[in-house]
C-alpha positions in Angstrom: 42.0 8.3 5.3 41.1 9.2 1.6 38.9 7.0 -0.5 37.4 6.1 -3.7 34.4 8.3 -4.1 31.3 6.8 -3.5 28.9 9.5 -2.5 29.5 13.1 -1.8 29.6 12.5 2.0 31.1 9.0 2.2 34.5 7.3 0.9 34.2 4.2 -1.3 36.4 2.0 1.2 35.8 0.1 4.3 38.1 -1.2 7.0 37.2 -4.4 8.3 39.2 -5.2 11.6 39.5 -8.2 14.0 40.6 -7.1 17.3 41.6 -9.2 20.3 40.4 -8.3 23.6 42.7 -8.6 26.6 42.0 -8.3 30.5 41.7 -4.9 31.9 40.0 -3.5 28.9 42.8 -3.6 26.2 42.8 -4.8 22.6 44.9 -4.9 19.8 44.3 -5.5 16.1 45.0 -8.9 14.8 43.7 -8.9 11.3 42.6 -6.3 9.1 41.4 -5.9 5.3 40.4 -2.9 3.4 37.7 -3.3 0.6 36.0 -1.0 -1.9 32.4 -0.5 -1.2 31.0 -3.7 -1.0 28.8 -5.9 1.2 30.5 -6.7 4.7 29.6 -10.4 5.1 31.7 -11.1 2.2 34.7 -10.6 4.5 33.5 -13.3 6.9 35.7 -16.0 4.9 38.7 -14.1 5.6 38.1 -13.0 9.1 36.5 -16.2 10.6 39.4 -18.8 11.0 40.0 -19.2 14.5 37.7 -21.5 16.7 39.4 -20.3 19.7 37.7 -16.8 19.1 34.4 -15.3 20.0 33.4 -13.2 16.9 31.2 -10.2 17.7 29.7 -8.2 14.6 27.3 -6.0 13.5 24.1 -6.5 11.3 26.1 -5.6 8.0 27.4 -9.3 8.5 24.4 -11.4 8.6 24.3 -14.3 6.7 21.9 -17.2 8.0 23.7 -19.8 5.7 27.0 -18.7 7.2 25.8 -18.9 10.8 24.7 -22.4 10.2 28.0 -23.5 8.9 30.0 -21.5 11.8 27.9 -23.2 14.4 28.6 -26.7 12.5 32.2 -25.8 12.2 32.6 -25.1 16.1 33.1 -21.2 15.8 31.4 -18.9 18.1 29.6 -15.8 17.2 27.6 -12.8 18.3 25.6 -10.5 16.0 23.2 -7.7 16.1 20.2 -9.1 14.0 17.6 -6.7 12.2 14.3 -6.1 14.0 12.6 -7.2 10.8 14.1 -10.9 10.9 11.8 -13.6 10.9 12.0 -15.7 14.3 10.2 -18.5 15.4 10.6 -19.2 19.3 11.1 -22.7 20.2 11.9 -22.1 24.0 11.8 -18.9 26.3 15.0 -18.9 29.0 14.2 -17.4 32.4 15.9 -14.3 33.2 17.2 -13.1 36.4 15.3 -10.2 37.8 18.1 -7.7 38.0 19.2 -8.0 34.3 19.0 -5.4 31.6 18.2 -8.2 29.1 14.5 -8.0 28.2 14.3 -11.6 26.5 16.1 -14.8 25.9 15.2 -17.5 23.7 16.2 -20.4 21.6 14.7 -19.8 18.0 14.9 -20.7 14.4 15.7 -17.7 12.1 14.7 -16.9 8.9 11.6 -17.4 6.5 9.9 -20.5 5.4 11.8 -20.7 2.5 15.0 -22.8 2.5 17.2 -20.1 1.0 16.3 -17.5 3.7 16.4 -19.7 6.6 19.2 -21.1 9.2 18.8 -24.9 9.8 20.4 -24.8 13.4 18.9 -23.4 16.8 20.1 -20.3 17.8 19.8 -18.2 20.8 18.1 -14.9 20.3 18.2 -12.0 22.9 16.8 -8.6 23.3 18.4 -5.9 25.1 18.7 -2.1 25.4 21.4 0.3 24.6 22.3 3.5 26.7 19.8 5.3 24.8 16.8 3.2 25.4 16.7 1.6 21.9 15.9 -2.0 21.7 18.6 -4.1 20.1 18.0 -7.8 18.7 21.1 -10.1 19.0 21.7 -13.7 17.5 24.4 -16.3 18.7 25.2 -19.6 19.1 26.4 -19.5 22.6 24.1 -21.3 25.1 26.6 -21.8 27.7 26.8 -17.9 28.7 24.3 -16.0 30.6 22.1 -13.4 29.0 23.8 -10.7 30.9 27.4 -12.1 29.9 26.4 -12.1 26.2 24.9 -8.6 26.2 28.2 -7.1 28.0 30.0 -8.8 25.3 28.1 -6.8 22.6 28.3 -3.6 24.6 32.1 -3.8 24.7 32.0 -3.7 20.7 30.2 -0.4 21.0 33.2 1.3 22.9 34.9 0.9 19.7 32.3 3.1 17.9 33.3 6.3 19.8 34.2 8.2 16.5 31.2 6.7 14.2 27.8 8.5 13.6 
């Protein structure tokens, strides 16, 4: 697909895609939007509109204020979190011995300034990808096991087979 010039090696458009995952590993696109090169999180208004869904997205969609609104409004999400994010642990959940999850905590996220912090409690997990890299996750799902949350995010990776 061609796109507007952004850099010599990158196109200036993005495809934001909402997929519905079915049983047996199948999925289908339900909603899509193409944007010029702009911040991903601006598309959350358009993409997040069904309280029956579990939204799984990457770090580009991080928005603590939005996380608070999603939790308050009854939407469920799981996102990667930047390793530099400020986390204040409130409670450490016990992990089973046979898990690939490194830690599972209830946390407050953000800095001490109101504009850069969330007001709600969230769940913060550390896990490893297949290359041994430690990944940080944030979610508002406390009803799932740490392993279920990790597997949910890993299912998103399967879509990245063509990316760098």
